[in-house]
BALOBA-1460 file (C-alpha; in Angstrom, 3 decimals):
// residues 350
<rec num="1" residu="m" x="77.232" y="81.568" z="80.936"/>
<rec num="2" residu="n" x="79.745" y="82.741" z="78.330"/>
<rec num="3" residu="d" x="81.931" y="80.033" z="76.787"/>
<rec num="4" residu="y" x="84.734" y="82.563" z="76.256"/>
<rec num="5" residu="y" x="85.597" y="82.285" z="79.961"/>
<rec num="6" residu="s" x="86.628" y="78.642" z="79.853"/>
<rec num="7" residu="q" x="89.478" y="76.475" z="81.075"/>
<rec num="8" residu="e" x="90.335" y="75.884" z="77.409"/>
<rec num="9" residu="g" x="90.885" y="79.568" z="76.784"/>
<rec num="10" residu="h" x="92.130" y="80.827" z="80.125"/>
<rec num="11" residu="g" x="93.165" y="77.861" z="82.239"/>
<rec num="12" residu="p" x="94.395" y="76.119" z="84.103"/>
<rec num="13" residu="f" x="92.808" y="77.722" z="87.135"/>
<rec num="14" residu="e" x="91.080" y="76.482" z="90.275"/>
<rec num="15" residu="i" x="87.806" y="77.857" z="91.606"/>
<rec num="16" residu="i" x="88.126" y="78.501" z="95.350"/>
<rec num="17" residu="d" x="85.209" y="79.543" z="97.533"/>
<rec num="18" residu="v" x="86.321" y="82.057" z="100.188"/>
<rec num="19" residu="g" x="82.865" y="82.294" z="101.746"/>
<rec num="20" residu="a" x="80.370" y="85.099" z="102.069"/>
<rec num="21" residu="l" x="81.717" y="88.579" z="101.383"/>
<rec num="22" residu="d" x="79.965" y="91.719" z="102.617"/>
<rec num="23" residu="l" x="80.680" y="94.510" z="100.163"/>
<rec num="24" residu="e" x="81.898" y="98.020" z="100.953"/>
<rec num="25" residu="d" x="79.076" y="99.651" z="98.978"/>
<rec num="26" residu="g" x="76.402" y="97.426" z="100.434"/>
<rec num="27" residu="g" x="75.200" y="94.083" z="99.205"/>
<rec num="28" residu="r" x="76.682" y="90.665" z="99.764"/>
<rec num="29" residu="l" x="78.236" y="87.864" z="97.788"/>
<rec num="30" residu="p" x="76.888" y="84.757" z="99.575"/>
<rec num="31" residu="r" x="79.598" y="82.582" z="97.983"/>
<rec num="32" residu="c" x="82.582" y="84.561" z="96.733"/>
<rec num="33" residu="t" x="84.417" y="82.271" z="94.327"/>
<rec num="34" residu="l" x="87.860" y="83.221" z="93.064"/>
<rec num="35" residu="a" x="89.581" y="81.740" z="90.019"/>
<rec num="36" residu="v" x="93.175" y="81.137" z="91.061"/>
<rec num="37" residu="a" x="96.211" y="80.007" z="89.067"/>
<rec num="38" residu="t" x="99.360" y="79.025" z="90.940"/>
<rec num="39" residu="h" x="102.931" y="78.506" z="89.761"/>
<rec num="40" residu="g" x="105.749" y="76.991" z="91.802"/>
<rec num="41" residu="r" x="105.642" y="75.763" z="95.383"/>
<rec num="42" residu="l" x="105.324" y="77.419" z="98.754"/>
<rec num="43" residu="n" x="108.535" y="76.807" z="100.703"/>
<rec num="44" residu="p" x="108.578" y="75.471" z="104.288"/>
<rec num="45" residu="a" x="109.089" y="78.968" z="105.705"/>
<rec num="46" residu="r" x="106.098" y="80.232" z="103.680"/>
<rec num="47" residu="d" x="108.017" y="83.373" z="102.771"/>
<rec num="48" residu="n" x="108.362" y="83.007" z="98.986"/>
<rec num="49" residu="a" x="104.795" y="83.904" z="97.989"/>
<rec num="50" residu="i" x="104.099" y="86.466" z="95.269"/>
<rec num="51" residu="l" x="100.611" y="87.765" z="94.534"/>
<rec num="52" residu="v" x="99.653" y="88.883" z="91.031"/>
<rec num="53" residu="p" x="96.166" y="90.440" z="90.648"/>
<rec num="54" residu="t" x="94.635" y="90.925" z="87.201"/>
<rec num="55" residu="w" x="93.682" y="94.021" z="85.196"/>
<rec num="56" residu="y" x="90.569" y="95.171" z="83.327"/>
<rec num="57" residu="s" x="89.489" y="92.467" z="80.863"/>
<rec num="58" residu="g" x="92.609" y="90.406" z="81.594"/>
<rec num="59" residu="t" x="92.807" y="86.960" z="83.134"/>
<rec num="60" residu="s" x="95.458" y="84.834" z="84.772"/>
<rec num="61" residu="k" x="96.379" y="83.380" z="81.371"/>
<rec num="62" residu="i" x="98.049" y="86.551" z="80.054"/>
<rec num="63" residu="m" x="99.994" y="86.881" z="83.311"/>
<rec num="64" residu="e" x="101.304" y="83.366" z="82.784"/>
<rec num="65" residu="q" x="102.149" y="84.000" z="79.138"/>
<rec num="66" residu="v" x="103.910" y="87.367" z="79.542"/>
<rec num="67" residu="y" x="105.289" y="87.654" z="83.069"/>
<rec num="68" residu="i" x="105.826" y="84.246" z="84.655"/>
<rec num="69" residu="g" x="108.338" y="81.510" z="83.911"/>
<rec num="70" residu="p" x="112.045" y="80.660" z="83.588"/>
<rec num="71" residu="g" x="114.070" y="83.727" z="82.642"/>
<rec num="72" residu="h" x="111.565" y="86.077" z="84.250"/>
<rec num="73" residu="a" x="111.867" y="87.650" z="87.678"/>
<rec num="74" residu="l" x="108.627" y="85.809" z="88.535"/>
<rec num="75" residu="d" x="110.317" y="82.426" z="88.373"/>
<rec num="76" residu="p" x="108.295" y="79.442" z="89.642"/>
<rec num="77" residu="e" x="111.540" y="77.657" z="90.491"/>
<rec num="78" residu="r" x="112.101" y="80.246" z="93.244"/>
<rec num="79" residu="y" x="108.677" y="81.605" z="94.134"/>
<rec num="80" residu="f" x="105.140" y="80.465" z="94.796"/>
<rec num="81" residu="i" x="103.195" y="82.738" z="92.479"/>
<rec num="82" residu="v" x="99.477" y="83.165" z="93.074"/>
<rec num="83" residu="v" x="97.519" y="84.842" z="90.283"/>
<rec num="84" residu="v" x="94.026" y="85.826" z="91.399"/>
<rec num="85" residu="n" x="91.418" y="86.836" z="88.846"/>
<rec num="86" residu="q" x="89.570" y="89.897" z="90.025"/>
<rec num="87" residu="i" x="85.888" y="89.660" z="90.851"/>
<rec num="88" residu="g" x="83.886" y="90.459" z="87.731"/>
<rec num="89" residu="n" x="86.437" y="89.340" z="85.141"/>
<rec num="90" residu="g" x="84.457" y="86.300" z="83.995"/>
<rec num="91" residu="l" x="86.502" y="83.615" z="85.756"/>
<rec num="92" residu="s" x="86.020" y="84.615" z="89.376"/>
<rec num="93" residu="l" x="82.457" y="85.380" z="90.467"/>
<rec num="94" residu="s" x="81.053" y="87.731" z="87.824"/>
<rec num="95" residu="p" x="77.820" y="88.959" z="86.265"/>
<rec num="96" residu="s" x="78.196" y="86.317" z="83.544"/>
<rec num="97" residu="n" x="78.486" y="83.324" z="85.885"/>
<rec num="98" residu="a" x="76.727" y="84.396" z="89.083"/>
<rec num="99" residu="p" x="73.538" y="82.601" z="90.115"/>
<rec num="100" residu="a" x="70.272" y="84.461" z="90.475"/>
<rec num="101" residu="p" x="69.597" y="86.946" z="91.988"/>
<rec num="102" residu="l" x="73.142" y="88.251" z="91.349"/>
<rec num="103" residu="a" x="73.348" y="87.482" z="87.646"/>
<rec num="104" residu="g" x="73.842" y="89.951" z="84.817"/>
<rec num="105" residu="p" x="72.878" y="93.565" z="85.531"/>
<rec num="106" residu="d" x="71.813" y="92.630" z="89.075"/>
<rec num="107" residu="f" x="75.405" y="91.931" z="90.114"/>
<rec num="108" residu="p" x="76.262" y="94.174" z="93.112"/>
<rec num="109" residu="r" x="78.838" y="96.952" z="93.061"/>
<rec num="110" residu="v" x="82.288" y="95.607" z="93.952"/>
<rec num="111" residu="r" x="85.227" y="97.834" z="94.874"/>
<rec num="112" residu="i" x="88.973" y="97.291" z="94.698"/>
<rec num="113" residu="g" x="88.917" y="96.912" z="98.477"/>
<rec num="114" residu="d" x="86.440" y="94.035" z="98.206"/>
<rec num="115" residu="d" x="88.808" y="92.209" z="95.865"/>
<rec num="116" residu="v" x="91.696" y="92.714" z="98.240"/>
<rec num="117" residu="r" x="89.759" y="91.535" z="101.289"/>
<rec num="118" residu="a" x="88.711" y="88.409" z="99.388"/>
<rec num="119" residu="q" x="92.307" y="87.800" z="98.293"/>
<rec num="120" residu="h" x="93.522" y="88.274" z="101.866"/>
<rec num="121" residu="r" x="91.091" y="85.611" z="103.025"/>
<rec num="122" residu="l" x="92.251" y="83.309" z="100.222"/>
<rec num="123" residu="l" x="95.936" y="83.708" z="101.095"/>
<rec num="124" residu="t" x="95.641" y="83.494" z="104.871"/>
<rec num="125" residu="e" x="92.890" y="80.902" z="105.258"/>
<rec num="126" residu="h" x="93.318" y="78.708" z="102.178"/>
<rec num="127" residu="f" x="97.086" y="78.842" z="101.643"/>
<rec num="128" residu="g" x="98.222" y="79.699" z="105.178"/>
<rec num="129" residu="i" x="100.305" y="82.673" z="103.983"/>
<rec num="130" residu="d" x="100.816" y="85.602" z="106.347"/>
<rec num="131" residu="r" x="103.442" y="87.563" z="104.404"/>
<rec num="132" residu="l" x="104.003" y="88.311" z="100.757"/>
<rec num="133" residu="a" x="107.461" y="88.661" z="99.280"/>
<rec num="134" residu="l" x="105.897" y="90.786" z="96.544"/>
<rec num="135" residu="v" x="102.585" y="92.086" z="95.252"/>
<rec num="136" residu="v" x="102.832" y="93.097" z="91.603"/>
<rec num="137" residu="g" x="100.177" y="94.083" z="89.101"/>
<rec num="138" residu="g" x="99.504" y="96.321" z="86.140"/>
<rec num="139" residu="s" x="96.684" y="98.814" z="85.595"/>
<rec num="140" residu="m" x="93.786" y="97.601" z="87.778"/>
<rec num="141" residu="g" x="96.325" y="95.155" z="89.167"/>
<rec num="142" residu="a" x="98.336" y="98.208" z="90.246"/>
<rec num="143" residu="q" x="95.249" y="99.606" z="91.965"/>
<rec num="144" residu="q" x="94.973" y="96.348" z="93.897"/>
<rec num="145" residu="t" x="98.708" y="96.431" z="94.669"/>
<rec num="146" residu="f" x="98.344" y="99.878" z="96.237"/>
<rec num="147" residu="e" x="95.253" y="98.770" z="98.152"/>
<rec num="148" residu="w" x="97.093" y="95.739" z="99.513"/>
<rec num="149" residu="s" x="100.052" y="97.885" z="100.600"/>
<rec num="150" residu="v" x="97.852" y="100.411" z="102.420"/>
<rec num="151" residu="r" x="95.277" y="98.016" z="103.876"/>
<rec num="152" residu="y" x="97.702" y="95.280" z="104.978"/>
<rec num="153" residu="p" x="101.083" y="97.031" z="105.377"/>
<rec num="154" residu="e" x="102.404" y="94.409" z="107.805"/>
<rec num="155" residu="m" x="101.891" y="91.623" z="105.264"/>
<rec num="156" residu="v" x="103.342" y="93.166" z="102.082"/>
<rec num="157" residu="e" x="107.149" y="93.139" z="102.033"/>
<rec num="158" residu="r" x="107.559" y="94.521" z="98.502"/>
<rec num="159" residu="a" x="105.163" y="96.178" z="96.082"/>
<rec num="160" residu="a" x="105.410" y="96.892" z="92.367"/>
<rec num="161" residu="p" x="102.446" y="98.818" z="90.947"/>
<rec num="162" residu="i" x="102.834" y="99.029" z="87.164"/>
<rec num="163" residu="a" x="100.982" y="101.529" z="84.966"/>
<rec num="164" residu="g" x="98.398" y="102.463" z="87.560"/>
<rec num="165" residu="t" x="97.630" y="104.914" z="90.344"/>
<rec num="166" residu="a" x="96.587" y="104.651" z="93.970"/>
<rec num="167" residu="r" x="93.781" y="107.153" z="93.443"/>
<rec num="168" residu="n" x="92.123" y="107.295" z="90.055"/>
<rec num="169" residu="t" x="92.346" y="110.664" z="88.344"/>
<rec num="170" residu="e" x="89.412" y="112.642" z="86.991"/>
<rec num="171" residu="h" x="90.833" y="112.291" z="83.480"/>
<rec num="172" residu="d" x="90.926" y="108.521" z="83.795"/>
<rec num="173" residu="f" x="87.425" y="108.452" z="85.311"/>
<rec num="174" residu="q" x="86.063" y="110.322" z="82.288"/>
<rec num="175" residu="y" x="87.838" y="108.009" z="79.856"/>
<rec num="176" residu="a" x="86.359" y="104.935" z="81.542"/>
<rec num="177" residu="e" x="82.972" y="106.652" z="81.417"/>
<rec num="178" residu="s" x="83.297" y="106.821" z="77.623"/>
<rec num="179" residu="l" x="83.979" y="103.067" z="77.573"/>
<rec num="180" residu="v" x="80.824" y="102.480" z="79.574"/>
<rec num="181" residu="e" x="78.754" y="104.705" z="77.304"/>
<rec num="182" residu="a" x="80.062" y="102.912" z="74.212"/>
<rec num="183" residu="v" x="78.589" y="99.668" z="75.512"/>
<rec num="184" residu="v" x="75.335" y="100.785" z="77.135"/>
<rec num="185" residu="s" x="74.342" y="102.995" z="74.183"/>
<rec num="186" residu="d" x="73.989" y="99.932" z="71.960"/>
<rec num="187" residu="p" x="70.195" y="99.352" z="71.637"/>
<rec num="188" residu="a" x="70.838" y="95.615" z="71.961"/>
<rec num="189" residu="f" x="72.286" y="96.133" z="75.441"/>
<rec num="190" residu="r" x="68.747" y="96.434" z="76.858"/>
<rec num="191" residu="d" x="69.867" y="97.656" z="80.295"/>
<rec num="192" residu="g" x="72.079" y="94.602" z="80.631"/>
<rec num="193" residu="h" x="69.392" y="92.069" z="79.714"/>
<rec num="194" residu="y" x="70.884" y="91.120" z="76.324"/>
<rec num="195" residu="g" x="70.611" y="87.577" z="75.048"/>
<rec num="196" residu="s" x="74.345" y="87.110" z="74.424"/>
<rec num="197" residu="a" x="77.560" y="89.115" z="74.223"/>
<rec num="198" residu="g" x="77.355" y="88.842" z="70.437"/>
<rec num="199" residu="a" x="74.124" y="90.803" z="70.467"/>
<rec num="200" residu="v" x="76.019" y="93.858" z="71.754"/>
<rec num="201" residu="a" x="78.578" y="93.683" z="68.936"/>
<rec num="202" residu="e" x="78.279" y="97.330" z="67.909"/>
<rec num="203" residu="g" x="78.787" y="98.613" z="71.459"/>
<rec num="204" residu="l" x="81.742" y="96.308" z="72.020"/>
<rec num="205" residu="a" x="83.278" y="97.452" z="68.714"/>
<rec num="206" residu="r" x="82.996" y="101.109" z="69.777"/>
<rec num="207" residu="h" x="84.530" y="100.131" z="73.114"/>
<rec num="208" residu="a" x="87.441" y="98.439" z="71.275"/>
<rec num="209" residu="r" x="88.036" y="101.501" z="69.097"/>
<rec num="210" residu="l" x="88.245" y="103.753" z="72.160"/>
<rec num="211" residu="w" x="90.849" y="101.393" z="73.568"/>
<rec num="212" residu="t" x="92.724" y="101.623" z="70.272"/>
<rec num="213" residu="v" x="92.877" y="105.412" z="70.513"/>
<rec num="214" residu="m" x="93.976" y="105.623" z="74.155"/>
<rec num="215" residu="g" x="95.552" y="102.254" z="74.904"/>
<rec num="216" residu="w" x="98.392" y="102.824" z="72.466"/>
<rec num="217" residu="s" x="100.326" y="106.087" z="72.163"/>
<rec num="218" residu="t" x="100.509" y="108.664" z="69.390"/>
<rec num="219" residu="d" x="104.117" y="107.545" z="68.804"/>
<rec num="220" residu="f" x="102.831" y="103.972" z="68.337"/>
<rec num="221" residu="f" x="100.723" y="105.186" z="65.419"/>
<rec num="222" residu="r" x="103.451" y="107.430" z="64.017"/>
<rec num="223" residu="a" x="105.916" y="104.521" z="63.987"/>
<rec num="224" residu="d" x="103.432" y="102.164" z="62.295"/>
<rec num="225" residu="r" x="103.919" y="99.740" z="65.152"/>
<rec num="226" residu="h" x="100.856" y="97.796" z="64.046"/>
<rec num="227" residu="r" x="102.896" y="96.604" z="61.051"/>
<rec num="228" residu="t" x="105.680" y="95.417" z="63.339"/>
<rec num="229" residu="l" x="103.044" y="93.402" z="65.185"/>
<rec num="230" residu="g" x="102.020" y="91.712" z="61.940"/>
<rec num="231" residu="f" x="99.027" y="93.707" z="60.689"/>
<rec num="232" residu="e" x="98.889" y="95.083" z="57.155"/>
<rec num="233" residu="s" x="96.804" y="98.159" z="57.932"/>
<rec num="234" residu="m" x="95.283" y="100.009" z="60.847"/>
<rec num="235" residu="d" x="91.838" y="98.699" z="59.895"/>
<rec num="236" residu="d" x="93.260" y="95.195" z="59.952"/>
<rec num="237" residu="f" x="94.807" y="95.862" z="63.377"/>
<rec num="238" residu="v" x="91.566" y="97.248" z="64.817"/>
<rec num="239" residu="s" x="89.536" y="94.379" z="63.390"/>
<rec num="240" residu="r" x="91.759" y="91.376" z="64.049"/>
<rec num="241" residu="f" x="93.482" y="92.536" z="67.240"/>
<rec num="242" residu="m" x="91.441" y="95.075" z="69.169"/>
<rec num="243" residu="n" x="87.917" y="94.133" z="68.178"/>
<rec num="244" residu="a" x="88.685" y="90.412" z="68.171"/>
<rec num="245" residu="y" x="90.031" y="90.735" z="71.710"/>
<rec num="246" residu="f" x="86.964" y="92.430" z="73.221"/>
<rec num="247" residu="a" x="84.162" y="91.021" z="71.034"/>
<rec num="248" residu="p" x="83.635" y="87.729" z="72.907"/>
<rec num="249" residu="m" x="83.679" y="89.324" z="76.364"/>
<rec num="250" residu="d" x="80.563" y="89.756" z="78.446"/>
<rec num="251" residu="p" x="79.438" y="93.415" z="78.512"/>
<rec num="252" residu="n" x="78.151" y="93.262" z="82.098"/>
<rec num="253" residu="n" x="81.526" y="91.925" z="83.212"/>
<rec num="254" residu="l" x="83.296" y="94.848" z="81.537"/>
<rec num="255" residu="l" x="80.919" y="97.318" z="83.162"/>
<rec num="256" residu="a" x="81.416" y="95.791" z="86.612"/>
<rec num="257" residu="m" x="85.184" y="96.142" z="86.261"/>
<rec num="258" residu="a" x="84.956" y="99.663" z="84.817"/>
<rec num="259" residu="w" x="82.865" y="100.860" z="87.785"/>
<rec num="260" residu="k" x="85.470" y="99.452" z="90.141"/>
<rec num="261" residu="w" x="88.378" y="100.913" z="88.153"/>
<rec num="262" residu="q" x="86.843" y="104.388" z="88.171"/>
<rec num="263" residu="r" x="86.564" y="104.431" z="91.961"/>
<rec num="264" residu="g" x="89.954" y="103.022" z="92.917"/>
<rec num="265" residu="d" x="91.166" y="105.218" z="95.779"/>
<rec num="266" residu="v" x="93.296" y="104.214" z="98.769"/>
<rec num="267" residu="s" x="92.563" y="107.553" z="100.447"/>
<rec num="268" residu="r" x="89.148" y="106.153" z="101.379"/>
<rec num="269" residu="h" x="91.041" y="104.691" z="104.350"/>
<rec num="270" residu="t" x="92.078" y="108.122" z="105.593"/>
<rec num="271" residu="g" x="89.120" y="110.393" z="104.954"/>
<rec num="272" residu="g" x="90.406" y="111.471" z="101.549"/>
<rec num="273" residu="d" x="93.975" y="112.237" z="102.674"/>
<rec num="274" residu="l" x="96.108" y="110.545" z="100.015"/>
<rec num="275" residu="a" x="99.415" y="111.422" z="101.680"/>
<rec num="276" residu="a" x="98.270" y="109.841" z="104.942"/>
<rec num="277" residu="a" x="97.128" y="106.692" z="103.147"/>
<rec num="278" residu="l" x="100.334" y="106.232" z="101.142"/>
<rec num="279" residu="g" x="102.334" y="107.056" z="104.260"/>
<rec num="280" residu="r" x="101.072" y="103.802" z="105.747"/>
<rec num="281" residu="i" x="102.999" y="101.732" z="103.218"/>
<rec num="282" residu="r" x="105.871" y="99.769" z="104.754"/>
<rec num="283" residu="a" x="106.728" y="97.716" z="101.682"/>
<rec num="284" residu="r" x="109.798" y="98.280" z="99.559"/>
<rec num="285" residu="c" x="108.024" y="99.881" z="96.640"/>
<rec num="286" residu="f" x="108.980" y="100.484" z="93.004"/>
<rec num="287" residu="v" x="106.372" y="102.555" z="91.182"/>
<rec num="288" residu="m" x="106.646" y="101.732" z="87.475"/>
<rec num="289" residu="p" x="104.667" y="103.873" z="85.029"/>
<rec num="290" residu="i" x="105.026" y="103.307" z="81.293"/>
<rec num="291" residu="s" x="106.655" y="106.227" z="79.494"/>
<rec num="292" residu="h" x="103.943" y="106.750" z="76.855"/>
<rec num="293" residu="d" x="100.904" y="105.685" z="78.880"/>
<rec num="294" residu="m" x="97.948" y="108.004" z="78.260"/>
<rec num="295" residu="f" x="95.809" y="106.503" z="81.056"/>
<rec num="296" residu="f" x="98.324" y="106.670" z="83.885"/>
<rec num="297" residu="p" x="101.116" y="108.976" z="82.677"/>
<rec num="298" residu="p" x="104.420" y="109.046" z="84.570"/>
<rec num="299" residu="a" x="103.708" y="112.521" z="85.944"/>
<rec num="300" residu="d" x="100.585" y="111.282" z="87.746"/>
<rec num="301" residu="c" x="102.452" y="108.292" z="89.127"/>
<rec num="302" residu="a" x="105.400" y="110.425" z="90.243"/>
<rec num="303" residu="v" x="103.154" y="112.628" z="92.386"/>
<rec num="304" residu="e" x="101.981" y="109.572" z="94.301"/>
<rec num="305" residu="q" x="105.382" y="107.896" z="94.473"/>
<rec num="306" residu="a" x="106.776" y="110.948" z="96.263"/>
<rec num="307" residu="l" x="104.311" y="110.264" z="99.081"/>
<rec num="308" residu="i" x="105.445" y="106.650" z="99.650"/>
<rec num="309" residu="p" x="108.261" y="106.381" z="102.208"/>
<rec num="310" residu="g" x="111.481" y="104.962" z="100.781"/>
<rec num="311" residu="s" x="109.968" y="104.223" z="97.384"/>
<rec num="312" residu="e" x="111.543" y="104.552" z="93.951"/>
<rec num="313" residu="l" x="110.139" y="105.729" z="90.633"/>
<rec num="314" residu="r" x="111.208" y="103.299" z="87.929"/>
<rec num="315" residu="p" x="109.569" y="104.322" z="84.627"/>
<rec num="316" residu="l" x="109.393" y="101.687" z="81.900"/>
<rec num="317" residu="s" x="110.140" y="102.815" z="78.372"/>
<rec num="318" residu="s" x="107.768" y="101.862" z="75.548"/>
<rec num="319" residu="i" x="105.982" y="103.751" z="72.785"/>
<rec num="320" residu="d" x="103.313" y="101.043" z="72.939"/>
<rec num="321" residu="g" x="101.787" y="102.950" z="75.831"/>
<rec num="322" residu="h" x="99.437" y="101.357" z="78.329"/>
<rec num="323" residu="l" x="98.865" y="98.255" z="76.242"/>
<rec num="324" residu="a" x="102.549" y="97.398" z="76.341"/>
<rec num="325" residu="l" x="101.244" y="95.446" z="79.342"/>
<rec num="326" residu="f" x="100.090" y="92.881" z="76.755"/>
<rec num="327" residu="g" x="103.749" y="91.985" z="76.158"/>
<rec num="328" residu="t" x="103.994" y="93.603" z="72.711"/>
<rec num="329" residu="d" x="107.366" y="95.203" z="73.556"/>
<rec num="330" residu="p" x="109.923" y="92.580" z="74.655"/>
<rec num="331" residu="e" x="112.444" y="95.260" z="75.621"/>
<rec num="332" residu="m" x="109.990" y="96.760" z="78.100"/>
<rec num="333" residu="i" x="109.258" y="93.351" z="79.600"/>
<rec num="334" residu="a" x="112.997" y="92.784" z="79.988"/>
<rec num="335" residu="e" x="113.304" y="96.172" z="81.713"/>
<rec num="336" residu="l" x="110.445" y="95.247" z="84.022"/>
<rec num="337" residu="d" x="112.139" y="91.966" z="84.893"/>
<rec num="338" residu="r" x="115.358" y="93.814" z="85.774"/>
<rec num="339" residu="n" x="113.434" y="96.141" z="88.077"/>
<rec num="340" residu="l" x="111.621" y="93.272" z="89.757"/>
<rec num="341" residu="r" x="114.887" y="91.419" z="90.323"/>
<rec num="342" residu="d" x="116.335" y="94.561" z="91.916"/>
<rec num="343" residu="l" x="113.276" y="94.875" z="94.126"/>
<rec num="344" residu="l" x="113.259" y="91.239" z="95.169"/>
<rec num="345" residu="a" x="116.947" y="91.506" z="96.073"/>
<rec num="346" residu="l" x="116.211" y="94.238" z="98.610"/>
<rec num="347" residu="p" x="115.713" y="93.128" z="102.208"/>
<rec num="348" residu="a" x="112.224" y="93.525" z="103.585"/>
<rec num="349" residu="r" x="111.847" y="96.401" z="106.013"/>
<rec num="350" residu="a" x="111.923" y="95.624" z="109.686"/>
């Protein structure tokens, strides 16, 4: 167990057992437990539910802090907002908290589709929800949003994938591979049989530096944005922000999520035909890349958006790049809220 993944740091959340889950790549989770945070109340018609899946390394806490609350489009006074921590993130069933024989490096391969099937079971069987007013998520949350929209088109009324793609690109695959190598190349990693996350400090620090280089944009560095965020120097920013963020995390958890991220691909439903897969989407869909994102640039997102019937491309402007998802740019968050309000105001398709 890793004390970083606690109610004190990431709660409140509820652990909900959705039962045994057979995995797409083989293997089985005998008890698939999901860490779930809810905001607001489900109305009598059960038509005000919003699903928010989490991204790589993120938990439901950052969604609550940045995206949910009075003044935001995701307003608990109007909507029942369900934030589900993805499998492998340390709160839901993960390498760091799984019982033997699933613990640590023996945790089975989990795909985006496995997360979505588990979430579907949670929503339909635990909450009694059969339609979603909106699915919205960033990065790996966007991958799950696309998967939801393709796999369960009759259930998703509106979709807002932010800073993510429906099929991971080769460029992004190779970047994630460098993150993996940064961790596993640490001699203390010991093929995943390390004593504690702290033992893999050098690998996690290399991992954090790679995120520094690609997570922010070149314009972020040119504008000295780290100073605006309260850091005296770039070394200070890397040490107290980037490294401090990743250092307490469990390496096997990060690797489980990275493997899943690399293989996100809705075209698996249609024999590799991306156009056919995205053509299944019935949701009102706003695709929202971030202007300076170096993982999922707007051009990549635009290619996919053109394949989604009736969708709109709504780029978000921020020189903070992909990690503007952390809420570092209030103007971008305000722009996102405006887009989500516009989307929620649209009638669901017949």
